[in-house]
N, C-alpha and C positions, 0 to 999 in steps of 0.2 A: 623162699619156694624155689625148688628145683626147676629147671627149664623143661624137663620132661613133664613134671607136674603142671607147669604154667602152660605149655603147649596143649596139654589134655584138657586143662580147664577152658581154654580158649576154643578148642575144638568143640567142646561140649557146650559152651554158651553159642557159638555159631550154629550147632546143629538145632538148639532150642529155638534161636531166632530165626532160622531157616523154617521149622516146623510152624512156629507161629505166624510168619509170614505166608506160607503156604495155605495154612489153615484159614486165616484172615482173607487172602484173596480168594480162595474157594467160596467163602460164606458171601463174600462182596459179588463174586461173578454170578453166583446162585441167584441172591436177590435181584441182581440186575436182570438176569434172564427171566425169572418170575414175572418180574414188573413189566418187561417188555411183552412177555406173552399175555399178561393181563390187559395191557393196552390193546394189543392187537385184538383180542376178544371183545374188549368193552367197544372198539370201534368198529367191529363187525356185528354186534348186536345193535349199536346204534343205527347202522345202516340197515339192517331187517327193520328194527321198528319204524325207521323213516319209510321204508317200503310198505310195511303193514298200515301206517297211516293214510298213505296214499290209497292202498288198495281199499281201506274201509270208506273212503270217500266215494269211490268208485262203486263199491257195493251198495252204498247209501242210494245212489243214483241210478244205478243198472239193474240190481238184485238178479242177475243171472246166473247160470251155472259157472260161466267162466269167471266172473268176480267172486263167487263162492269158492272155486277152486285155488283160484291166486290168493285168497285171505287166508285158507287152510295150509297152503304152502309156507307162505311168509311166517305164519304162527309156528309151524313145525321146526321151520329155520330156528327162530328165536328160541323155542324150547331146547332144541340140541345145542345151540351156543351156551345157553345158560346152564345146561349140564354139564358141558365141557369146561366151563369156566368154574364150576362148584369142584370139580375133580382136579383143578388146578390149585385149589385153595384160594379162591376169589374173596377179597375183603367184604365185611358186611356193611349195612347201609343202603346204599342206592341198589346194590346187587339183591339184598332180600325184597326191596320193592319191587323189583322187575320181576323176581320171581313170583310174589303173591299177585302181581297184575297179569301176569302170563297164566297163572293157573285160573283166575276169574274170567279172563277173556273168551274161551270157549262157550261158558255157559251164557254170558252176554251176547255172544254171536248168534247163539241158536235160539235164544230169546227175540233178538232183533230179526232173526231169519222167519220166525212163526208170525211176526205181526203182518198185517195185511199189506200187499204191495199197493194196492190203491185203496186206501180207506174210504168207506162210504158215509161216516159220521165222524163228529167232532171227537168222541170217545176213543175210536180207533186211530185217528189221526194223533191224539195225545199219546195214546198208548206207543204208536210207531216212533214218534219223536222222542219221547223218554227212553226207549230200548236204544235207539241209536245216540241219545245223548251220553247215556251211561257208557256204551260201547267206545266212543269217541272219546269220552272223557279220560277213561283208563289208558286206551292207546295214547292219547296225549301224556298222560302221567308216566307211561312207560318211557316215552320219547324224551321227557325231561330227565327221568331217572338215568336213562341210557346215555345222554349226554353229560350229566354230573359224574357219572361212573367212568367214562372216557376221560373227562379233565382230570378227576383224581389219579386215575391209572396213569396219565400223562404225568402228574406231578410226582407221584411215586416211584416212575422210573427215572425222572430228573435226578431225584433223590440218592435213588441206588447208584445212577452212574457216578455222582458226586462222591458217594462213600467209595465207591470203587476206585476211583480216580485217588482220592486221598490214602486208601489203603495201599495201592501200587507205589505211591510216592514215598510213604513212610516204610515201606518194605525197601524201596531203593535206597532210602536215607539211611536206614539199619544197618543194611548189607555194607555200605560206603563207610559209615562209622566202625563197624567192626573190622573191615579191611586197614582203616587207619590205626585202630587200635594193635591189630596184629604186626602191622609194619613198624609202628613205633616199639612195641616189645621186642619185635625181632631186632631192630636196629640197636636199642638201649641194651638189651640183655644177652643179645648173641653176637651180633655183627661187629659192633663198636669193640667189645672186649677182645674178640678174635683177631681184630685189625692190629690192636694194641700187642697182643702178644705175638703176632706175626711179626711187626716192626721190631720187637725186643729179640725174636729169635734171629732176625736176618743182622742186628746189629752185634749179637754175640757171636755169631758166625764170623763176622768180620774182627772180631777180636775187640770190639769197642766196650767201654765200660757201660753195664747196663743196670739201672736202678731195679730194686726190689719192688713187686706189686703190693706186698703185704696184706693180701686179700683177706678179707673175713667173711666174705660171702660163703653161704652154705649150698650153693648150686653146684653143677659140673663145672662150670668155668672157675668158679672160686677155687675148687680142689686142684684144677688144672694149674691155676695161677701159682696156688702154694707148692705144687710140685715143681713148676718152673722156677720158682724162688729156691727151693732146696737144691735143684741143680745147678742153679748160678752159683749158690754158695759153695757147693762142692768143687764147681770148676775153678772158683776163684782159689780155693784151698790147694787144689792142685797145681794150678798155675803158679802160685806162690811157692809150693814145695819145689816145681821143676826149676823156677828161677833161683831159690836158695842152692839147690843142687848144683846148678850152672856156676853160682858164685864160687861155691866151694871147690869145684874141679878147676876152675880158672885159678883161684889162687895156688891150688897144689901144682898146676901146670907151670904158672908163672915163678914157680920157686924150684923148679927142677933146673939144674945146670946143663940141660940139653936143648937141641933145637927140637921143638914140636910143633909140627904143622899138619894141618889137613886139606886134602884137595877134593875138588868135585870131580866129575866126569870129563869136564873140559879141561883139566889140569889148572884149574885155578885156585888159589889158595882162599880158603874159606876160615881158618884158624891158624893162629901163629901166638906162641906164647911170648913172654917177656925176654926170653934168652935169644930169640930171633932178632930183636929189636937192638938188644945189647950188643950182640955180635956185628951186626950190619949199621949199627950206627943211628938208627931211625926208630921211631915208635912202631910196636908190632902192628898198630892198626893201620898204618900206612901200607902194609904188604897184603891186606885183605883184598881180593880180587885181581892180584896179579897173576899173570899166567906164566907157567914154567915152560921154557924153550924145549923143544924136543931134544936139541942137541947139548943142553945143559941139565945139571942136576944141582941139588943142594950141595954145598952152601951158596953154589953161584946162581943168584937171582937176578933175571934180567929186569932192567929198569923199563919195560913197557907194561902198558895198562891196557 
């Protein structure tokens, strides 16, 4: 696989992981927010129902306009809270029980309100007691349902928080693993081959013998390694040709019966043929690096180095 294709694939995988992580995190956050809102709504309904229970007892004892107004106010709050909970998508079960009981309570309250405040007969007394028993029974049932709803909402919130935490942890782990994969791929497929190629280039620059890579990879670095091998082979061939040409020139110069020398800019001998050695009675190599005195000229070579 080409390096470009590999990194495009890794990038697409990273994008997909990122989108999946964002989507899962959003879903978990939304579920947690809904659960929190439901718990708050359930707690509010539970407080309102508790207040309604207390007002109902006061109404049973007092039966005045103030207690009637308080009862209707508490019931109105409960109806409003239940309507808000329904808009938020409240769970069924206890919520439905609360709605049904809340819908029955006004009729039961009106029935209890119509009974005699001071009964004069056993029938009126039983009628009043029965009306208040039904009202208190449904109100107490609402209190129990509200408590269970609040408890279940709290459990649902804790579950949502746990799911959100697991999703967040999984997202972090997924991104960490993806970074590790990218790092491993980058090191194995790019950085390490580039380091070897750099070392080989520096060694070749120093004139050292460099082994061929003989890469069969079909990616960009494999192509670069094969081109480097071709360049190395061509350079070796050219170096050998230069050495062979130098040997031929040396053989020709050594067999010419004249003095042949070459100097650098500091008047130092950098080349001397065999004839120079024969004339001066020393190997020609001993004259390499000797400096010619300004007052002298060949064939007089000073013995200074």
